[in-house]
Structure formats: C-alpha cells, structure tokens
C-alpha positions in Angstrom: 95.5 127.2 119.2 93.7 123.8 120.1 94.4 120.7 117.7 91.4 118.7 117.6 90.3 115.0 116.0 88.0 115.4 113.0 88.2 117.1 109.3 86.2 118.6 106.6 82.8 118.3 109.0 84.5 119.6 112.5 83.2 123.4 111.4 80.2 124.3 111.9 77.7 123.7 108.9 79.4 121.2 106.6 78.4 117.6 106.5 79.9 115.0 104.5 79.3 111.1 102.9 81.4 108.6 101.3 79.9 105.4 99.4 80.8 102.8 97.0 79.4 103.6 93.7 80.8 101.2 91.9 84.1 103.0 90.0 86.2 100.9 91.7 86.0 96.8 92.3 85.3 97.2 96.3 86.5 100.0 98.0 84.7 103.7 98.4 85.1 105.7 95.3 82.8 108.6 95.4 82.7 111.1 98.1 80.7 114.0 98.3 81.1 117.6 101.0 78.3 120.0 101.2 78.2 123.3 103.2 74.5 124.7 104.9 75.4 128.0 102.7 77.4 129.6 99.9 80.8 129.5 101.3 83.5 131.9 100.4 86.1 130.2 98.3 89.9 129.5 97.1 91.8 127.1 95.7 95.0 126.1 94.0 95.8 123.7 91.2 98.3 121.6 89.2 101.0 123.4 87.5 101.1 121.0 84.6 100.0 122.3 81.2 98.0 118.7 80.8 95.2 119.8 83.3 92.0 117.1 84.3 88.8 118.0 83.0 87.6 118.7 86.8 90.3 121.2 87.2 89.4 123.0 84.1 85.8 123.6 85.8 86.8 124.4 88.7 89.2 127.1 87.9 86.0 128.6 86.9 84.6 128.4 90.1 87.0 129.3 91.9 87.1 132.6 90.2 83.8 133.2 91.3 84.5 133.4 94.6 81.4 131.2 95.7 80.8 127.7 96.5 78.6 125.7 98.2 79.5 121.6 97.2 82.4 119.5 96.5 82.0 116.3 94.6 85.2 113.4 94.1 85.2 110.4 92.7 88.7 108.2 92.8 89.0 105.7 90.3 89.5 107.4 87.3 91.0 110.9 86.7 88.9 112.1 83.6 92.0 113.3 82.6 92.8 113.4 78.8 89.5 112.5 77.9 88.9 115.3 75.6 85.3 117.1 74.9 83.5 114.1 76.4 85.4 114.9 79.7 84.7 118.4 79.6 81.2 117.4 79.1 81.0 114.8 81.9 82.3 117.3 84.6 80.0 119.5 83.8 77.3 117.3 84.1 78.4 115.9 87.5 78.1 119.5 88.9 74.8 120.5 87.2 73.2 117.1 88.9 75.0 117.6 92.2 73.9 121.7 92.6 70.1 119.7 91.5 70.2 117.6 94.3 71.9 120.2 96.9 69.8 123.2 96.0 72.2 125.5 94.4 73.6 126.4 90.9 76.2 123.7 89.2 78.6 127.2 89.2 78.9 126.6 92.9 80.1 122.5 93.1 83.4 121.7 92.6 84.1 118.8 90.7 87.3 116.7 91.8 88.5 113.0 90.0 91.9 110.9 90.5 93.0 107.7 89.6 93.7 106.6 86.3 94.4 108.9 83.1 92.6 108.4 79.5 89.6 106.4 80.1 86.3 108.2 80.0 84.0 108.1 83.4 81.1 106.0 83.7 78.4 108.8 84.4 75.7 106.3 84.8 77.7 105.3 87.8 78.9 109.1 88.6 75.2 110.1 88.4 73.9 107.1 90.6 76.7 107.8 92.8 75.7 111.1 93.4 72.3 110.6 94.3 73.2 108.0 96.3 75.4 110.4 98.5 72.9 113.0 99.3 70.8 111.3 102.0 73.6 110.0 103.5 75.5 113.3 104.3 76.0 114.0 108.2 78.2 115.1 110.1 80.2 111.8 110.6 80.4 111.0 106.9 83.8 112.6 107.2 85.6 109.2 107.7 83.6 107.7 104.8 84.5 110.4 102.4 88.3 110.6 103.6 88.6 106.9 102.6 86.3 107.2 99.4 88.6 109.9 97.9 91.8 107.4 98.0 93.7 105.6 95.5 97.0 104.0 96.2 96.8 105.6 99.6 97.2 103.0 102.6 95.3 105.2 105.1 92.7 108.5 105.0 94.7 111.6 105.5 92.8 114.3 108.1 93.4 117.2 110.4 91.2 119.5 112.4 91.8 122.5 114.5 90.3 125.7 116.8 91.3 128.8 117.7 89.3 131.7 119.0 89.2 135.4 117.3 87.4 137.9 118.5 85.4 135.6 121.7 84.1 133.3 118.8 85.5 129.4 118.1 86.9 129.3 114.4 87.5 125.8 113.5 89.4 124.4 110.5 89.3 121.0 108.9 90.7 119.0 106.5 91.5 115.9 104.3 93.5 114.9 101.5 94.1 112.1 98.9 98.2 111.4 97.5 100.8 108.9 97.8 102.5 109.0 94.4 103.0 111.5 91.4 103.8 114.1 94.2 106.1 116.8 93.7 106.6 120.3 94.7 104.3 122.7 92.9 101.4 120.4 93.8 101.2 117.0 93.9 98.7 114.2 92.7 96.5 115.5 95.5 93.3 116.2 96.0 92.8 118.2 99.6 89.9 119.4 101.0 89.9 122.4 103.7 86.5 123.7 105.3 86.3 126.7 108.2 83.5 128.3 109.4 85.1 131.7 109.8 84.2 134.8 108.4 86.6 135.5 105.6 86.6 137.1 102.6 87.7 134.8 99.2 90.3 137.4 98.2 91.8 137.2 101.7 91.5 133.4 101.8 93.3 133.3 98.6 96.2 135.0 99.5 96.4 132.9 102.8 96.1 129.9 100.8 98.9 130.7 98.4 101.5 131.3 100.8 100.7 128.5 103.0 100.7 126.2 100.0 104.2 127.2 99.1 105.3 126.4 102.9 103.6 123.0 103.1 102.2 121.0 99.9 105.0 122.9 97.8 107.8 121.4 100.0 106.9 117.7 99.7 108.0 115.1 96.9 107.8 111.4 97.0 108.6 110.4 93.4 108.9 114.0 90.8 105.7 113.3 89.2 103.1 116.0 89.4 100.1 115.0 88.2 97.1 116.5 86.1 94.3 116.6 88.7 96.1 118.2 91.6 93.8 120.9 93.4 93.5 122.1 97.1 89.9 124.0 97.6 89.0 126.1 100.2 85.3 126.6 101.7 84.5 129.2 104.0 81.1 129.6 105.3 81.0 132.4 108.2 78.7 130.3 110.4 81.0 131.1 112.7 80.0 134.3 113.2 83.6 136.3 114.4 84.5 139.4 112.8 85.5 139.1 109.4 89.6 138.2 109.6 91.1 140.6 107.7 95.1 140.6 106.6 97.4 141.5 109.2 95.2 141.7 112.4 95.3 139.9 115.4 92.3 137.7 114.2 94.2 136.9 110.6 97.7 135.7 112.6 95.5 133.4 114.6 93.8 131.8 112.0 97.2 131.5 109.9 98.6 129.6 112.6 95.6 127.3 112.4 95.2 127.1 108.7 99.0 126.2 108.2 99.0 123.4 111.2 95.9 121.8 109.0 97.5 121.9 105.5 101.2 121.5 107.2 100.2 117.9 108.6 98.1 117.0 105.4 101.1 117.5 103.6 103.4 115.7 106.3 100.8 112.6 106.5 101.2 112.5 102.2 105.0 112.4 102.8 104.6 109.7 105.2 102.0 107.5 103.1 104.4 107.5 99.8 104.0 104.7 97.9 106.3 102.3 98.8 107.7 104.1 101.5 109.7 103.1 104.8 110.8 105.8 105.7 109.7 109.7 106.3 113.0 112.5 105.9 112.9 116.0 106.6 115.3 118.1 104.8 115.9 121.2 106.9 118.2 123.9 105.6 119.6 126.8 107.8 122.0 130.1 107.3 120.8 130.0 103.0 121.0 133.7 101.7 117.8 133.8 101.6 114.3 131.7 102.4 114.2 131.3 98.7 117.6 130.1 98.2 116.8 127.6 100.7 113.3 126.0 99.1 115.4 125.4 96.5 117.8 124.1 98.3 115.6 121.6 100.2 113.6 120.7 97.1 116.2 119.3 95.1 117.5 117.4 98.1 113.9 115.9 98.8 113.3 115.1 94.9 116.7 113.4 94.0 115.8 109.3 93.3 119.9 108.7 94.7 119.0 110.6 97.6 116.1 108.7 98.2 117.9 105.3 97.0 120.3 105.9 99.9 117.6 106.7 102.4 116.5 103.0 101.4 119.4 101.6 101.8 119.9 103.2 105.2 123.0 104.7 103.8 124.6 108.1 105.2 125.5 108.8 101.7 126.1 112.6 102.6 128.1 113.1 98.7 124.6 113.0 96.8 122.6 115.6 99.4 125.6 118.4 98.4 125.6 117.2 94.8 121.8 117.5 94.6 122.0 121.1 96.2 124.8 122.1 93.9 122.3 121.4 90.7 119.7 123.1 92.3 120.2 126.3 91.0 120.4 128.0 94.3 123.2 130.1 95.4 125.3 128.6 98.1 129.0 128.1 98.5 129.5 124.1 98.8 132.8 125.0 101.0 130.6 126.6 103.6 128.6 124.2 104.5 127.5 121.8 107.4 125.7 118.7 107.4 124.1 116.4 109.7 122.0 113.4 110.4 119.5 112.6 112.8 117.0 110.3 114.2 115.6 108.9 117.5 119.0 106.5 117.4 121.0 110.1 117.7 123.0 112.6 115.2 126.2 112.5 113.3 128.1 115.2 111.2 129.1 113.7 107.9 130.5 117.6 106.9 131.8 120.5 108.3 132.9 123.3 106.4 132.8 121.3 103.1 134.6 119.1 103.9 134.0 115.4 104.9 134.4 114.5 108.9 135.2 110.8 110.2 132.3 109.2 111.6 131.0 105.6 112.4 129.4 103.8 109.4 128.0 102.2 112.4 126.6 104.5 113.9 125.5 105.9 111.1 123.8 103.0 110.2 121.2 102.6 113.1 120.5 106.2 113.3 119.5 106.0 109.3 117.3 102.5 109.9 114.8 104.5 112.3 111.3 105.4 110.0 112.2 109.2 110.4 115.1 110.9 109.7 116.1 114.6 109.5 119.2 116.1 107.4 120.5 119.3 108.7 122.2 121.4 105.8 123.5 124.7 107.4 124.8 127.0 104.4 126.3 129.9 107.0 125.7 132.5 104.9 122.6 134.5 106.1 119.6 134.1 107.9 117.6 132.0 105.3 115.6 128.8 106.0 113.2 126.3 104.8 112.0 122.8 105.5 111.1 119.9 103.1 109.7 116.6 103.2 110.4 113.5 101.8 110.7 109.5 101.7 112.9 107.2 100.5 112.5 105.0 97.2 111.6 101.3 97.2 111.1 98.6 95.5 107.5 98.6 95.9 107.0 101.4 94.2 107.8 100.2 91.2 105.6 97.3 91.7 102.6 99.5 92.9 102.9 101.7 89.8 103.8 98.8 87.4 100.5 97.3 88.4 98.2 100.0 88.4 96.1 100.1 85.4 95.3 96.4 86.6 
C-alpha cells in the first residue's frame, strides 16, 4: 500500500467541485462529485430512527447497486422537514441527474447543518447548475471544504495499491466535528475508488470496516439524523474483479481500511472544542466484541472526557465506564496505564491502585495525544477506540449553533 496526497478525485474517472451557493453566510456550502461512468456503490447510514430526507432517498440509491454522482450541501440538514424535505431531496437528485446525464436514481443527495429548517431550493438548484462547469480533478479541496459545518479543517485521505499489475486507488473526504458517537455520527464520508469490485463485495467490506473505524469514535455521545458513508467504485483501473478472500481483496482491504481509519481519526481530532486526542486500547479481553464494548464505553464517558480536559489521571472513571459498559470482564484482573510523548505511567495492576507521581501523570496528560491501555488479562480479544476531551468550547459552539 502507498499513502498518497489526495482525496475523492485521486482515483481515475472522478471529478469534484465546491462552491458558495449562499446557504451559509460566506463559506463554501455545496459540493458535487461525479464519476465518468456508472459505479458500483455501497453505503452505511445513521441508526437514528429520525432520518433526514436525504438519507431516506439515498437508501434507495444504495439498494440499486449503481450510482454516478453525489451532491452535498452544508448549512442545512433537511431533517425533520416532512413531505417537503422528501420532495426537495428528490428534486435535487433530479436536477443533478439532468446536468450529469444520468437517472435521478443514480444520484446520492447529502445534507448537513441545522435540523428542522426547509431547504432554500432556489439556492440549491442554482448551486447545482454552478457546480457542474467547475468539476475537475483539482476540485477535491473545494469539495472537502464545502461539506464542512463546525469543522475547523477539511478531512481527506488517499492510498493506492497494486492488484494484478494494475494500480488501484482509493480516496475519501469526510466532515464531522460534533454529534459524533459510535454507530455513525454527524458525519458525512464519501469514498471513491477506480477498482473493479461488485456492489455486494463492496457492501460487505464497508460494513466490516465501518465497524472498526467510524463506529469506534466518539466526541459527545450524540448520533445524528444525517450520518452517511457512501462508496463509489467505477472500475476504471481495469484490474481483475476483486473477490472476497483472494489476494487482491486483502490488498484492497488494507488500503480501504487505511482511508476510512484516517478519516475517522481526523474527525475525532477535530471534535468540537477538543484539545486532546485520546486513543483507548483494550487488550486481553474475552473477545474482540467485548473489547469493543469496553473501549467505546470509556471514550464515550463525559466524566472521562472531562478528566482529560483537566489532565487528571482519574483512572477510577475509566474503570467505572468499563463497569457499566455491559461487557463481560473481571475488574480484579485489569491493568491500566496512560502514555504520551512524555512517557508512560501505570496506575492500576490487577484491579488495585498503584502509587504514582501526580506530577509525572500531569506531564503525560498535558500532551495533545494520549493513549490509555486497559489489559483485562482474560483472553485474546482487543479493540481500539478514539475520542477527545470535553471542553468549555464544546458548550460555547453548540450553544451558538443556530445563531
């Protein structure tokens, strides 16, 4: 696998654009991504029972197995907007399809922003028309900026891999900063590849990869109405079809997991108001699934997040979060340690506290990136989850969101 600079236009046959359509005061707020030909597609959506209109539309697109384009707006989620919201999502797809030269059923529509406000369709449709002539291979930076809401930076990743003598490329862009929690988040992620791969194989790979990446991050415990991860594979690399279980699949999976994992961690690093990035490693659990439950419980805890904001080695909060997770583990066997660029300190061995230097712990926890390791000493199960601290700025940002 080769890590490369780029995003959704890195694979062959994809172009993108991003513009300011007037949905937000000044920043770019609409993006368009188009494949040169029909692409196999797969997608994963929010588990929230309240689903935004674009999600309901996109579920039908994903079920068809073929797609050609994705049009995205930020500044308005088109969620909880009733029948009008559904009509607006379909109208957006229809207008985009006419511009691209495809059927509306092959156009994904994605929205992110304020809930409960109808879309300004005059601006949306004018924006779609403005985007089309600006499509280019270089348009990925504008597109990545246009999908952002409270994000402080754009999130992109790309990688390539050799499969049967052909170079296959995977690129991605995502947005997300708040309303981030396991089982998807207020997160939009768009992944492209020029690989030859069926929709069914792509869906199986996406489901498994999301479980270990986007479903292992938490900023604030909220799961949004609009969460979507959409993949397009247009086959223009000309490789032999990637089939589950063969060597090509394994190589492709490595690069695919790199792109999604990188985007997931970038979202967590950009958590609203966040000052620290936390990696929670659980090892020695009874199974990988039990380890995932434990890791996600810790990084989702507001008390744990607050302790990291204060650079406080409050290991009791971590054990407490593990305890109410519902996972099967023996607290009397657990070891806990904290580490950063400033060193490592162990605070618990066999479920019992160890004496440690508060000054050294403070020095370790003042760093921007911190790793916590919980060793359950019960089996071979392991998992990694990512989170961030909870700061005053999180409240300020979300208190002012609608204004």
